[in-house]
All heavy atoms as TSV, in Angstrom:
chain	resi	resn	atom	element	x	y	z
A	1	MET	N	N	-15.846	0.904	13.075
A	1	MET	CA	C	-14.826	1.311	14.024
A	1	MET	C	C	-13.723	2.060	13.270
A	1	MET	O	O	-13.291	1.634	12.212
A	1	MET	CB	C	-14.256	0.073	14.712
A	1	MET	CG	C	-13.394	0.395	15.869
A	1	MET	SD	S	-12.751	-1.045	16.753
A	1	MET	CE	C	-14.204	-1.993	17.079
A	2	ARG	N	N	-13.310	3.174	13.801
A	2	ARG	CA	C	-12.279	3.989	13.184
A	2	ARG	C	C	-10.890	3.431	13.474
A	2	ARG	O	O	-10.604	2.986	14.578
A	2	ARG	CB	C	-12.386	5.402	13.733
A	2	ARG	CG	C	-11.794	6.415	12.806
A	2	ARG	CD	C	-12.069	7.770	13.337
A	2	ARG	NE	N	-10.757	8.287	13.727
A	2	ARG	CZ	C	-10.556	9.463	14.233
A	2	ARG	NH1	N	-11.548	10.243	14.480
A	2	ARG	NH2	N	-9.350	9.859	14.518
A	3	ALA	N	N	-10.011	3.484	12.465
A	3	ALA	CA	C	-8.646	3.004	12.631
A	3	ALA	C	C	-7.876	3.902	13.595
A	3	ALA	O	O	-7.981	5.116	13.555
A	3	ALA	CB	C	-7.933	2.956	11.294
A	4	LEU	N	N	-7.121	3.279	14.481
A	4	LEU	CA	C	-6.265	4.019	15.403
A	4	LEU	C	C	-4.840	4.129	14.870
A	4	LEU	O	O	-4.096	5.023	15.245
A	4	LEU	CB	C	-6.238	3.329	16.766
A	4	LEU	CG	C	-7.555	3.290	17.523
A	4	LEU	CD1	C	-7.391	2.525	18.827
A	4	LEU	CD2	C	-8.045	4.696	17.808
A	5	VAL	N	N	-4.474	3.192	13.997
A	5	VAL	CA	C	-3.122	3.149	13.448
A	5	VAL	C	C	-3.222	3.034	11.933
A	5	VAL	O	O	-3.979	2.217	11.420
A	5	VAL	CB	C	-2.334	1.939	13.997
A	5	VAL	CG1	C	-0.980	1.831	13.325
A	5	VAL	CG2	C	-2.174	2.031	15.499
A	6	SER	N	N	-2.458	3.864	11.228
A	6	SER	CA	C	-2.378	3.781	9.773
A	6	SER	C	C	-0.981	3.318	9.401
A	6	SER	O	O	0.006	3.885	9.868
A	6	SER	CB	C	-2.655	5.139	9.125
A	6	SER	OG	O	-3.964	5.571	9.404
A	7	ILE	N	N	-0.914	2.291	8.577
A	7	ILE	CA	C	0.364	1.799	8.074
A	7	ILE	C	C	0.431	2.191	6.604
A	7	ILE	O	O	-0.421	1.786	5.814
A	7	ILE	CB	C	0.481	0.273	8.231
A	7	ILE	CG1	C	0.395	-0.113	9.704
A	7	ILE	CG2	C	1.775	-0.231	7.592
A	7	ILE	CD1	C	0.305	-1.600	9.952
A	8	LEU	N	N	1.426	2.986	6.221
A	8	LEU	CA	C	1.582	3.468	4.864
A	8	LEU	C	C	2.700	2.696	4.185
A	8	LEU	O	O	3.812	2.614	4.714
A	8	LEU	CB	C	1.893	4.968	4.868
A	8	LEU	CG	C	2.088	5.623	3.519
A	8	LEU	CD1	C	0.792	5.559	2.710
A	8	LEU	CD2	C	2.524	7.059	3.703
A	9	ILE	N	N	2.397	2.142	3.012
A	9	ILE	CA	C	3.396	1.401	2.244
A	9	ILE	C	C	3.539	2.071	0.877
A	9	ILE	O	O	2.729	1.832	-0.020
A	9	ILE	CB	C	2.999	-0.084	2.074
A	9	ILE	CG1	C	2.776	-0.741	3.433
A	9	ILE	CG2	C	4.048	-0.828	1.254
A	9	ILE	CD1	C	2.247	-2.161	3.367
A	10	PRO	N	N	4.538	2.953	0.705
A	10	PRO	CA	C	4.773	3.551	-0.611
A	10	PRO	C	C	5.502	2.540	-1.500
A	10	PRO	O	O	6.411	1.840	-1.032
A	10	PRO	CB	C	5.641	4.769	-0.310
A	10	PRO	CG	C	6.282	4.484	0.995
A	10	PRO	CD	C	5.411	3.499	1.726
A	11	THR	N	N	5.103	2.451	-2.770
A	11	THR	CA	C	5.721	1.467	-3.662
A	11	THR	C	C	6.036	2.067	-5.025
A	11	THR	O	O	5.348	2.966	-5.494
A	11	THR	CB	C	4.805	0.247	-3.893
A	11	THR	OG1	O	3.610	0.671	-4.540
A	11	THR	CG2	C	4.469	-0.448	-2.604
A	12	TYR	N	N	7.062	1.517	-5.645
A	12	TYR	CA	C	7.372	1.807	-7.044
A	12	TYR	C	C	8.131	0.608	-7.588
A	12	TYR	O	O	9.217	0.270	-7.099
A	12	TYR	CB	C	8.203	3.084	-7.209
A	12	TYR	CG	C	8.575	3.326	-8.654
A	12	TYR	CD1	C	7.613	3.760	-9.557
A	12	TYR	CD2	C	9.848	3.062	-9.119
A	12	TYR	CE1	C	7.920	3.935	-10.893
A	12	TYR	CE2	C	10.173	3.244	-10.447
A	12	TYR	CZ	C	9.205	3.680	-11.334
A	12	TYR	OH	O	9.511	3.845	-12.652
A	13	ASN	N	N	7.554	-0.051	-8.560
A	13	ASN	CA	C	8.147	-1.240	-9.186
A	13	ASN	C	C	8.647	-2.244	-8.138
A	13	ASN	O	O	9.797	-2.669	-8.145
A	13	ASN	CB	C	9.272	-0.851	-10.143
A	13	ASN	CG	C	8.736	-0.237	-11.426
A	13	ASN	OD1	O	7.545	-0.333	-11.735
A	13	ASN	ND2	N	9.591	0.397	-12.187
A	14	ALA	N	N	7.754	-2.597	-7.235
A	14	ALA	CA	C	8.085	-3.524	-6.144
A	14	ALA	C	C	7.261	-4.802	-6.243
A	14	ALA	O	O	6.826	-5.355	-5.241
A	14	ALA	CB	C	7.854	-2.844	-4.808
A	15	GLU	N	N	7.029	-5.264	-7.457
A	15	GLU	CA	C	6.183	-6.435	-7.698
A	15	GLU	C	C	6.611	-7.642	-6.866
A	15	GLU	O	O	5.772	-8.372	-6.335
A	15	GLU	CB	C	6.215	-6.788	-9.187
A	15	GLU	CG	C	5.397	-7.991	-9.562
A	15	GLU	CD	C	5.441	-8.272	-11.051
A	15	GLU	OE1	O	6.317	-7.729	-11.763
A	15	GLU	OE2	O	4.599	-9.055	-11.504
A	16	GLU	N	N	7.904	-7.838	-6.730
A	16	GLU	CA	C	8.411	-9.028	-6.043
A	16	GLU	C	C	8.219	-8.990	-4.530
A	16	GLU	O	O	8.232	-10.040	-3.893
A	16	GLU	CB	C	9.895	-9.225	-6.370
A	16	GLU	CG	C	10.130	-9.566	-7.832
A	16	GLU	CD	C	11.596	-9.774	-8.143
A	16	GLU	OE1	O	12.399	-9.944	-7.207
A	16	GLU	OE2	O	11.939	-9.761	-9.337
A	17	CYS	N	N	8.028	-7.810	-3.948
A	17	CYS	CA	C	7.952	-7.758	-2.483
A	17	CYS	C	C	6.706	-7.077	-1.928
A	17	CYS	O	O	6.502	-7.102	-0.715
A	17	CYS	CB	C	9.200	-7.119	-1.913
A	17	CYS	SG	S	9.460	-5.420	-2.431
A	18	VAL	N	N	5.851	-6.507	-2.771
A	18	VAL	CA	C	4.695	-5.777	-2.249
A	18	VAL	C	C	3.743	-6.700	-1.490
A	18	VAL	O	O	3.205	-6.332	-0.449
A	18	VAL	CB	C	3.954	-4.978	-3.355
A	18	VAL	CG1	C	3.234	-5.888	-4.331
A	18	VAL	CG2	C	2.993	-3.985	-2.734
A	19	GLY	N	N	3.560	-7.923	-1.979
A	19	GLY	CA	C	2.691	-8.876	-1.280
A	19	GLY	C	C	3.215	-9.223	0.101
A	19	GLY	O	O	2.453	-9.289	1.069
A	20	ALA	N	N	4.517	-9.428	0.201
A	20	ALA	CA	C	5.124	-9.741	1.501
A	20	ALA	C	C	5.016	-8.558	2.459
A	20	ALA	O	O	4.761	-8.738	3.649
A	20	ALA	CB	C	6.591	-10.137	1.315
A	21	ALA	N	N	5.172	-7.341	1.938
A	21	ALA	CA	C	5.063	-6.149	2.792
A	21	ALA	C	C	3.645	-5.996	3.330
A	21	ALA	O	O	3.444	-5.739	4.522
A	21	ALA	CB	C	5.465	-4.906	2.008
A	22	ILE	N	N	2.655	-6.194	2.463
A	22	ILE	CA	C	1.264	-6.095	2.907
A	22	ILE	C	C	0.937	-7.223	3.877
A	22	ILE	O	O	0.305	-7.011	4.912
A	22	ILE	CB	C	0.305	-6.103	1.705
A	22	ILE	CG1	C	0.546	-4.879	0.823
A	22	ILE	CG2	C	-1.147	-6.142	2.178
A	22	ILE	CD1	C	-0.158	-4.922	-0.519
A	23	GLY	N	N	1.403	-8.431	3.569
A	23	GLY	CA	C	1.179	-9.573	4.463
A	23	GLY	C	C	1.786	-9.341	5.831
A	23	GLY	O	O	1.184	-9.676	6.856
A	24	SER	N	N	2.963	-8.747	5.866
A	24	SER	CA	C	3.609	-8.447	7.137
A	24	SER	C	C	2.788	-7.437	7.933
A	24	SER	O	O	2.601	-7.590	9.148
A	24	SER	CB	C	5.016	-7.901	6.892
A	24	SER	OG	O	5.623	-7.523	8.098
A	25	ALA	N	N	2.291	-6.412	7.254
A	25	ALA	CA	C	1.464	-5.408	7.933
A	25	ALA	C	C	0.176	-6.034	8.451
A	25	ALA	O	O	-0.265	-5.736	9.565
A	25	ALA	CB	C	1.154	-4.255	6.984
A	26	LEU	N	N	-0.430	-6.909	7.670
A	26	LEU	CA	C	-1.649	-7.591	8.106
A	26	LEU	C	C	-1.391	-8.504	9.296
A	26	LEU	O	O	-2.279	-8.751	10.103
A	26	LEU	CB	C	-2.261	-8.402	6.956
A	26	LEU	CG	C	-2.955	-7.591	5.867
A	26	LEU	CD1	C	-3.263	-8.484	4.669
A	26	LEU	CD2	C	-4.223	-6.955	6.405
A	27	GLY	N	N	-0.172	-9.012	9.404
A	27	GLY	CA	C	0.188	-9.921	10.487
A	27	GLY	C	C	0.474	-9.248	11.812
A	27	GLY	O	O	0.723	-9.922	12.815
A	28	GLN	N	N	0.468	-7.935	11.852
A	28	GLN	CA	C	0.717	-7.224	13.101
A	28	GLN	C	C	-0.410	-7.502	14.087
A	28	GLN	O	O	-1.526	-7.808	13.700
A	28	GLN	CB	C	0.834	-5.715	12.860
A	28	GLN	CG	C	1.958	-5.337	11.928
A	28	GLN	CD	C	3.319	-5.751	12.459
A	28	GLN	OE1	O	3.639	-5.535	13.619
A	28	GLN	NE2	N	4.124	-6.349	11.600
A	29	ALA	N	N	-0.136	-7.362	15.337
A	29	ALA	CA	C	-1.098	-7.682	16.393
A	29	ALA	C	C	-2.127	-6.568	16.613
A	29	ALA	O	O	-2.906	-6.636	17.547
A	29	ALA	CB	C	-0.364	-7.972	17.701
A	30	LEU	N	N	-2.128	-5.580	15.759
A	30	LEU	CA	C	-3.045	-4.453	15.921
A	30	LEU	C	C	-4.433	-4.819	15.406
A	30	LEU	O	O	-4.576	-5.411	14.362
A	30	LEU	CB	C	-2.520	-3.242	15.147
A	30	LEU	CG	C	-1.114	-2.796	15.509
A	30	LEU	CD1	C	-0.621	-1.762	14.508
A	30	LEU	CD2	C	-1.085	-2.237	16.907
A	31	ARG	N	N	-5.444	-4.449	16.112
A	31	ARG	CA	C	-6.816	-4.734	15.700
A	31	ARG	C	C	-7.443	-3.573	14.934
A	31	ARG	O	O	-8.173	-3.775	14.001
A	31	ARG	CB	C	-7.671	-5.050	16.922
A	31	ARG	CG	C	-7.224	-6.274	17.642
A	31	ARG	CD	C	-8.279	-7.346	17.518
A	31	ARG	NE	N	-7.882	-8.490	18.303
A	31	ARG	CZ	C	-7.616	-9.666	17.788
A	31	ARG	NH1	N	-7.712	-9.850	16.502
A	31	ARG	NH2	N	-7.265	-10.664	18.544
A	32	GLN	N	N	-7.174	-2.368	15.362
A	32	GLN	CA	C	-7.783	-1.199	14.730
A	32	GLN	C	C	-6.743	-0.504	13.862
A	32	GLN	O	O	-6.188	0.529	14.229
A	32	GLN	CB	C	-8.346	-0.256	15.786
A	32	GLN	CG	C	-9.459	-0.879	16.571
A	32	GLN	CD	C	-9.948	0.038	17.668
A	32	GLN	OE1	O	-9.281	0.962	18.070
A	32	GLN	NE2	N	-11.131	-0.243	18.162
A	33	GLU	N	N	-6.503	-1.082	12.696
A	33	GLU	CA	C	-5.504	-0.535	11.804
A	33	GLU	C	C	-6.071	-0.391	10.405
A	33	GLU	O	O	-7.056	-1.031	10.055
A	33	GLU	CB	C	-4.269	-1.426	11.742
A	33	GLU	CG	C	-4.535	-2.751	11.059
A	33	GLU	CD	C	-3.334	-3.677	11.019
A	33	GLU	OE1	O	-2.296	-3.364	11.567
A	33	GLU	OE2	O	-3.470	-4.732	10.409
A	34	GLU	N	N	-5.440	0.472	9.632
A	34	GLU	CA	C	-5.702	0.551	8.211
A	34	GLU	C	C	-4.357	0.501	7.513
A	34	GLU	O	O	-3.361	1.013	8.042
A	34	GLU	CB	C	-6.457	1.826	7.843
A	34	GLU	CG	C	-5.664	3.091	8.048
A	34	GLU	CD	C	-6.392	4.348	7.611
A	34	GLU	OE1	O	-7.433	4.243	6.930
A	34	GLU	OE2	O	-5.938	5.433	7.968
A	35	ILE	N	N	-4.328	-0.135	6.376
A	35	ILE	CA	C	-3.106	-0.229	5.600
A	35	ILE	C	C	-3.375	0.483	4.284
A	35	ILE	O	O	-4.347	0.167	3.590
A	35	ILE	CB	C	-2.705	-1.699	5.360
A	35	ILE	CG1	C	-2.466	-2.391	6.710
A	35	ILE	CG2	C	-1.470	-1.782	4.468
A	35	ILE	CD1	C	-2.404	-3.895	6.633
A	36	ILE	N	N	-2.531	1.439	3.969
A	36	ILE	CA	C	-2.688	2.205	2.740
A	36	ILE	C	C	-1.450	1.965	1.885
A	36	ILE	O	O	-0.331	2.274	2.304
A	36	ILE	CB	C	-2.841	3.709	3.036
A	36	ILE	CG1	C	-4.020	3.936	3.983
A	36	ILE	CG2	C	-3.011	4.487	1.734
A	36	ILE	CD1	C	-4.082	5.333	4.561
A	37	VAL	N	N	-1.657	1.394	0.715
A	37	VAL	CA	C	-0.572	1.147	-0.228
A	37	VAL	C	C	-0.654	2.240	-1.293
A	37	VAL	O	O	-1.701	2.413	-1.929
A	37	VAL	CB	C	-0.687	-0.244	-0.881
A	37	VAL	CG1	C	0.465	-0.482	-1.839
A	37	VAL	CG2	C	-0.746	-1.337	0.174
A	38	VAL	N	N	0.430	2.992	-1.476
A	38	VAL	CA	C	0.465	4.062	-2.470
A	38	VAL	C	C	1.446	3.665	-3.559
A	38	VAL	O	O	2.646	3.589	-3.324
A	38	VAL	CB	C	0.885	5.410	-1.836
A	38	VAL	CG1	C	0.883	6.509	-2.891
A	38	VAL	CG2	C	-0.031	5.765	-0.683
A	39	ASP	N	N	0.917	3.377	-4.745
A	39	ASP	CA	C	1.754	3.005	-5.886
A	39	ASP	C	C	2.083	4.266	-6.679
A	39	ASP	O	O	1.191	5.009	-7.084
A	39	ASP	CB	C	1.034	1.996	-6.774
A	39	ASP	CG	C	1.869	1.635	-7.977
A	39	ASP	OD1	O	2.937	1.031	-7.782
A	39	ASP	OD2	O	1.470	1.995	-9.108
A	40	ASP	N	N	3.350	4.503	-6.904
A	40	ASP	CA	C	3.827	5.725	-7.552
A	40	ASP	C	C	4.088	5.501	-9.046
A	40	ASP	O	O	5.184	5.716	-9.532
A	40	ASP	CB	C	5.087	6.215	-6.842
A	40	ASP	CG	C	5.497	7.614	-7.283
A	40	ASP	OD1	O	4.632	8.359	-7.769
A	40	ASP	OD2	O	6.682	7.945	-7.141
A	41	GLY	N	N	3.065	5.022	-9.773
A	41	GLY	CA	C	3.188	4.862	-11.221
A	41	GLY	C	C	4.059	3.705	-11.659
A	41	GLY	O	O	4.763	3.799	-12.667
A	42	SER	N	N	4.017	2.607	-10.930
A	42	SER	CA	C	4.827	1.434	-11.275
A	42	SER	C	C	4.541	0.968	-12.696
A	42	SER	O	O	3.417	1.063	-13.191
A	42	SER	CB	C	4.539	0.279	-10.314
A	42	SER	OG	O	4.983	0.583	-9.020
A	43	THR	N	N	5.573	0.422	-13.327
A	43	THR	CA	C	5.433	-0.097	-14.689
A	43	THR	C	C	5.478	-1.620	-14.712
A	43	THR	O	O	5.447	-2.214	-15.785
A	43	THR	CB	C	6.534	0.473	-15.602
A	43	THR	OG1	O	7.816	0.149	-15.052
A	43	THR	CG2	C	6.408	1.983	-15.727
A	44	ASP	N	N	5.563	-2.247	-13.553
A	44	ASP	CA	C	5.547	-3.708	-13.475
A	44	ASP	C	C	4.200	-4.134	-12.886
A	44	ASP	O	O	3.220	-3.437	-13.017
A	44	ASP	CB	C	6.737	-4.231	-12.653
A	44	ASP	CG	C	6.709	-3.784	-11.203
A	44	ASP	OD1	O	5.792	-3.032	-10.815
A	44	ASP	OD2	O	7.605	-4.190	-10.439
A	45	GLY	N	N	4.130	-5.258	-12.218
A	45	GLY	CA	C	2.881	-5.769	-11.677
A	45	GLY	C	C	2.603	-5.373	-10.240
A	45	GLY	O	O	1.784	-6.003	-9.570
A	46	THR	N	N	3.254	-4.336	-9.757
A	46	THR	CA	C	3.082	-3.904	-8.365
A	46	THR	C	C	1.626	-3.578	-8.050
A	46	THR	O	O	1.075	-4.047	-7.047
A	46	THR	CB	C	3.957	-2.672	-8.061
A	46	THR	OG1	O	5.325	-3.018	-8.270
A	46	THR	CG2	C	3.765	-2.198	-6.635
A	47	LEU	N	N	0.994	-2.789	-8.883
A	47	LEU	CA	C	-0.380	-2.367	-8.625
A	47	LEU	C	C	-1.332	-3.559	-8.608
A	47	LEU	O	O	-2.163	-3.682	-7.706
A	47	LEU	CB	C	-0.820	-1.335	-9.659
A	47	LEU	CG	C	-2.209	-0.740	-9.474
A	47	LEU	CD1	C	-2.349	-0.070	-8.107
A	47	LEU	CD2	C	-2.506	0.250	-10.590
A	48	ALA	N	N	-1.199	-4.450	-9.563
A	48	ALA	CA	C	-2.060	-5.641	-9.604
A	48	ALA	C	C	-1.844	-6.506	-8.363
A	48	ALA	O	O	-2.800	-7.032	-7.788
A	48	ALA	CB	C	-1.780	-6.452	-10.866
A	49	GLY	N	N	-0.596	-6.654	-7.945
A	49	GLY	CA	C	-0.294	-7.436	-6.747
A	49	GLY	C	C	-0.892	-6.824	-5.500
A	49	GLY	O	O	-1.442	-7.515	-4.639
A	50	ALA	N	N	-0.813	-5.508	-5.392
A	50	ALA	CA	C	-1.371	-4.823	-4.231
A	50	ALA	C	C	-2.890	-4.920	-4.222
A	50	ALA	O	O	-3.508	-5.131	-3.181
A	50	ALA	CB	C	-0.929	-3.360	-4.225
A	51	ARG	N	N	-3.500	-4.797	-5.382
A	51	ARG	CA	C	-4.967	-4.838	-5.470
A	51	ARG	C	C	-5.538	-6.192	-5.028
A	51	ARG	O	O	-6.691	-6.262	-4.622
A	51	ARG	CB	C	-5.424	-4.499	-6.879
A	51	ARG	CG	C	-5.187	-3.042	-7.229
A	51	ARG	CD	C	-6.261	-2.504	-8.132
A	51	ARG	NE	N	-5.972	-1.154	-8.597
A	51	ARG	CZ	C	-6.290	-0.056	-7.946
A	51	ARG	NH1	N	-6.886	-0.129	-6.790
A	51	ARG	NH2	N	-6.011	1.129	-8.454
A	52	GLN	N	N	-4.746	-7.243	-5.072
A	52	GLN	CA	C	-5.201	-8.559	-4.603
A	52	GLN	C	C	-5.518	-8.542	-3.114
A	52	GLN	O	O	-6.257	-9.385	-2.627
A	52	GLN	CB	C	-4.143	-9.628	-4.886
A	52	GLN	CG	C	-3.955	-9.916	-6.345
A	52	GLN	CD	C	-2.877	-10.952	-6.577
A	52	GLN	OE1	O	-2.365	-11.573	-5.643
A	52	GLN	NE2	N	-2.502	-11.147	-7.831
A	53	PHE	N	N	-4.966	-7.594	-2.391
A	53	PHE	CA	C	-5.153	-7.506	-0.943
A	53	PHE	C	C	-6.235	-6.504	-0.535
A	53	PHE	O	O	-6.506	-6.349	0.653
A	53	PHE	CB	C	-3.832	-7.102	-0.267
A	53	PHE	CG	C	-2.791	-8.179	-0.287
A	53	PHE	CD1	C	-1.912	-8.282	-1.354
A	53	PHE	CD2	C	-2.681	-9.092	0.749
A	53	PHE	CE1	C	-0.941	-9.268	-1.384
A	53	PHE	CE2	C	-1.722	-10.081	0.731
A	53	PHE	CZ	C	-0.848	-10.172	-0.348
A	54	GLU	N	N	-6.817	-5.787	-1.492
A	54	GLU	CA	C	-7.800	-4.763	-1.150
A	54	GLU	C	C	-8.945	-5.344	-0.331
A	54	GLU	O	O	-9.468	-6.410	-0.635
A	54	GLU	CB	C	-8.366	-4.097	-2.409
A	54	GLU	CG	C	-7.466	-3.027	-2.963
A	54	GLU	CD	C	-8.093	-2.252	-4.094
A	54	GLU	OE1	O	-8.567	-2.882	-5.052
A	54	GLU	OE2	O	-8.082	-1.017	-4.025
A	55	SER	N	N	-9.287	-4.644	0.733
A	55	SER	CA	C	-10.341	-5.092	1.645
A	55	SER	C	C	-10.732	-3.906	2.523
A	55	SER	O	O	-10.315	-2.778	2.268
A	55	SER	CB	C	-9.828	-6.239	2.522
A	55	SER	OG	O	-8.779	-5.775	3.361
A	56	ASN	N	N	-11.487	-4.179	3.564
A	56	ASN	CA	C	-11.832	-3.119	4.511
A	56	ASN	C	C	-10.599	-2.589	5.232
A	56	ASN	O	O	-10.570	-1.441	5.655
A	56	ASN	CB	C	-12.844	-3.613	5.547
A	56	ASN	CG	C	-14.203	-3.830	4.940
A	56	ASN	OD1	O	-14.552	-3.233	3.928
A	56	ASN	ND2	N	-14.981	-4.704	5.544
A	57	GLU	N	N	-9.580	-3.433	5.379
A	57	GLU	CA	C	-8.359	-3.040	6.088
A	57	GLU	C	C	-7.280	-2.489	5.168
A	57	GLU	O	O	-6.383	-1.787	5.618
A	57	GLU	CB	C	-7.769	-4.229	6.854
A	57	GLU	CG	C	-8.621	-4.732	7.997
A	57	GLU	CD	C	-9.681	-5.734	7.527
A	57	GLU	OE1	O	-9.517	-6.328	6.450
A	57	GLU	OE2	O	-10.681	-5.896	8.234
A	58	VAL	N	N	-7.328	-2.859	3.887
A	58	VAL	CA	C	-6.263	-2.482	2.954
A	58	VAL	C	C	-6.842	-1.625	1.822
A	58	VAL	O	O	-7.761	-2.044	1.128
A	58	VAL	CB	C	-5.571	-3.719	2.348
A	58	VAL	CG1	C	-4.475	-3.295	1.370
A	58	VAL	CG2	C	-4.995	-4.614	3.436
A	59	ARG	N	N	-6.294	-0.423	1.691
A	59	ARG	CA	C	-6.707	0.482	0.617
A	59	ARG	C	C	-5.509	0.701	-0.301
A	59	ARG	O	O	-4.388	0.908	0.164
A	59	ARG	CB	C	-7.163	1.810	1.216
A	59	ARG	CG	C	-7.755	2.748	0.208
A	59	ARG	CD	C	-8.466	3.901	0.867
A	59	ARG	NE	N	-7.717	4.458	1.970
A	59	ARG	CZ	C	-7.564	5.759	2.175
A	59	ARG	NH1	N	-8.105	6.629	1.376
A	59	ARG	NH2	N	-6.878	6.188	3.216
A	60	VAL	N	N	-5.743	0.658	-1.606
A	60	VAL	CA	C	-4.682	0.857	-2.586
A	60	VAL	C	C	-4.972	2.135	-3.365
A	60	VAL	O	O	-6.067	2.314	-3.893
A	60	VAL	CB	C	-4.572	-0.342	-3.554
A	60	VAL	CG1	C	-3.488	-0.099	-4.596
A	60	VAL	CG2	C	-4.292	-1.628	-2.778
A	61	VAL	N	N	-3.974	3.018	-3.411
A	61	VAL	CA	C	-4.072	4.283	-4.135
A	61	VAL	C	C	-2.976	4.260	-5.188
A	61	VAL	O	O	-1.840	3.900	-4.898
A	61	VAL	CB	C	-3.856	5.479	-3.173
A	61	VAL	CG1	C	-3.920	6.788	-3.921
A	61	VAL	CG2	C	-4.858	5.441	-2.038
A	62	SER	N	N	-3.325	4.654	-6.419
A	62	SER	CA	C	-2.303	4.661	-7.462
A	62	SER	C	C	-2.230	6.017	-8.136
A	62	SER	O	O	-3.204	6.761	-8.187
A	62	SER	CB	C	-2.588	3.576	-8.502
A	62	SER	OG	O	-3.791	3.860	-9.180
A	63	SER	N	N	-1.053	6.307	-8.664
A	63	SER	CA	C	-0.806	7.547	-9.380
A	63	SER	C	C	-0.181	7.198	-10.716
A	63	SER	O	O	0.749	6.393	-10.778
A	63	SER	CB	C	0.151	8.436	-8.584
A	63	SER	OG	O	0.556	9.522	-9.377
A	64	ARG	N	N	-0.696	7.771	-11.765
A	64	ARG	CA	C	-0.086	7.559	-13.086
A	64	ARG	C	C	1.093	8.496	-13.281
A	64	ARG	O	O	1.894	8.320	-14.172
A	64	ARG	CB	C	-1.111	7.786	-14.183
A	64	ARG	CG	C	-2.176	6.740	-14.189
A	64	ARG	CD	C	-3.161	7.017	-15.281
A	64	ARG	NE	N	-4.202	6.005	-15.209
A	64	ARG	CZ	C	-4.723	5.425	-16.251
A	64	ARG	NH1	N	-4.333	5.767	-17.454
A	64	ARG	NH2	N	-5.645	4.512	-16.109
A	65	ILE	N	N	1.178	9.513	-12.425
A	65	ILE	CA	C	2.256	10.489	-12.509
A	65	ILE	C	C	3.316	10.114	-11.495
A	65	ILE	O	O	3.070	10.138	-10.300
A	65	ILE	CB	C	1.743	11.912	-12.209
A	65	ILE	CG1	C	0.639	12.283	-13.182
A	65	ILE	CG2	C	2.887	12.915	-12.243
A	65	ILE	CD1	C	-0.098	13.546	-12.814
A	66	LYS	N	N	4.499	9.740	-11.959
A	66	LYS	CA	C	5.570	9.396	-11.033
A	66	LYS	C	C	6.105	10.673	-10.406
A	66	LYS	O	O	6.666	11.519	-11.075
A	66	LYS	CB	C	6.704	8.662	-11.755
A	66	LYS	CG	C	7.756	8.198	-10.788
A	66	LYS	CD	C	8.830	7.437	-11.514
A	66	LYS	CE	C	9.896	6.990	-10.566
A	66	LYS	NZ	N	10.404	7.960	-9.655
A	67	GLY	N	N	5.857	10.807	-9.104
A	67	GLY	CA	C	6.271	12.027	-8.420
A	67	GLY	C	C	7.282	11.795	-7.337
A	67	GLY	O	O	7.701	12.720	-6.667
A	68	GLY	N	N	7.655	10.551	-7.101
A	68	GLY	CA	C	8.613	10.260	-6.047
A	68	GLY	C	C	7.951	10.145	-4.692
A	68	GLY	O	O	6.782	10.422	-4.509
A	69	ARG	N	N	8.718	9.749	-3.721
A	69	ARG	CA	C	8.208	9.495	-2.374
A	69	ARG	C	C	7.487	10.698	-1.743
A	69	ARG	O	O	6.409	10.535	-1.196
A	69	ARG	CB	C	9.339	9.005	-1.496
A	69	ARG	CG	C	8.877	8.677	-0.110
A	69	ARG	CD	C	10.044	8.225	0.747
A	69	ARG	NE	N	9.584	8.095	2.094
A	69	ARG	CZ	C	9.714	7.017	2.811
A	69	ARG	NH1	N	10.285	5.962	2.302
A	69	ARG	NH2	N	9.275	6.971	4.055
A	70	PRO	N	N	8.042	11.899	-1.809
A	70	PRO	CA	C	7.335	13.023	-1.170
A	70	PRO	C	C	5.943	13.226	-1.756
A	70	PRO	O	O	4.994	13.487	-1.039
A	70	PRO	CB	C	8.232	14.234	-1.451
A	70	PRO	CG	C	9.590	13.651	-1.673
A	70	PRO	CD	C	9.350	12.315	-2.328
A	71	TYR	N	N	5.792	13.081	-3.049
A	71	TYR	CA	C	4.483	13.240	-3.684
A	71	TYR	C	C	3.537	12.133	-3.241
A	71	TYR	O	O	2.402	12.382	-2.879
A	71	TYR	CB	C	4.642	13.232	-5.217
A	71	TYR	CG	C	3.336	13.283	-5.940
A	71	TYR	CD1	C	2.657	14.493	-6.097
A	71	TYR	CD2	C	2.751	12.136	-6.457
A	71	TYR	CE1	C	1.443	14.548	-6.745
A	71	TYR	CE2	C	1.541	12.183	-7.106
A	71	TYR	CZ	C	0.881	13.396	-7.257
A	71	TYR	OH	O	-0.320	13.444	-7.901
A	72	SER	N	N	3.994	10.903	-3.258
A	72	SER	CA	C	3.155	9.767	-2.895
A	72	SER	C	C	2.690	9.831	-1.447
A	72	SER	O	O	1.534	9.576	-1.141
A	72	SER	CB	C	3.910	8.456	-3.102
A	72	SER	OG	O	4.171	8.273	-4.466
A	73	VAL	N	N	3.572	10.159	-0.559
A	73	VAL	CA	C	3.242	10.186	0.872
A	73	VAL	C	C	2.279	11.331	1.181
A	73	VAL	O	O	1.417	11.203	2.041
A	73	VAL	CB	C	4.531	10.289	1.716
A	73	VAL	CG1	C	4.225	10.519	3.168
A	73	VAL	CG2	C	5.360	9.026	1.539
A	74	SER	N	N	2.373	12.427	0.455
A	74	SER	CA	C	1.511	13.568	0.733
A	74	SER	C	C	0.107	13.401	0.179
A	74	SER	O	O	-0.778	14.170	0.497
A	74	SER	CB	C	2.121	14.861	0.162
A	74	SER	OG	O	2.104	14.845	-1.243
A	75	ARG	N	N	-0.146	12.398	-0.615
A	75	ARG	CA	C	-1.474	12.186	-1.203
A	75	ARG	C	C	-2.383	11.695	-0.176
A	75	ARG	O	O	-3.164	11.434	0.318
A	75	ARG	CB	C	-1.397	11.181	-2.333
A	75	ARG	CG	C	-0.620	11.740	-3.497
A	75	ARG	CD	C	-0.761	10.904	-4.654
A	75	ARG	NE	N	-2.207	10.790	-4.850
A	75	ARG	CZ	C	-2.795	10.190	-5.839
A	75	ARG	NH1	N	-2.092	9.649	-6.723
A	75	ARG	NH2	N	-4.072	10.114	-5.967
């Protein structure tokens, strides 16, 4: 089934809150959704924390090049 709603979570050094943000998105009442977490070259544990949630509903994309929000969102 194709996702009708995409939830985008851009992150940079958000180790302390990325899990809560993904959990909140997963808790929405939407059935046909995809959650895309875009890590913008974090230097803390943000990427590892986000990868714990990877599944059919949650996709994690990372960039080693810190390009800021406009770069991350356009990927």
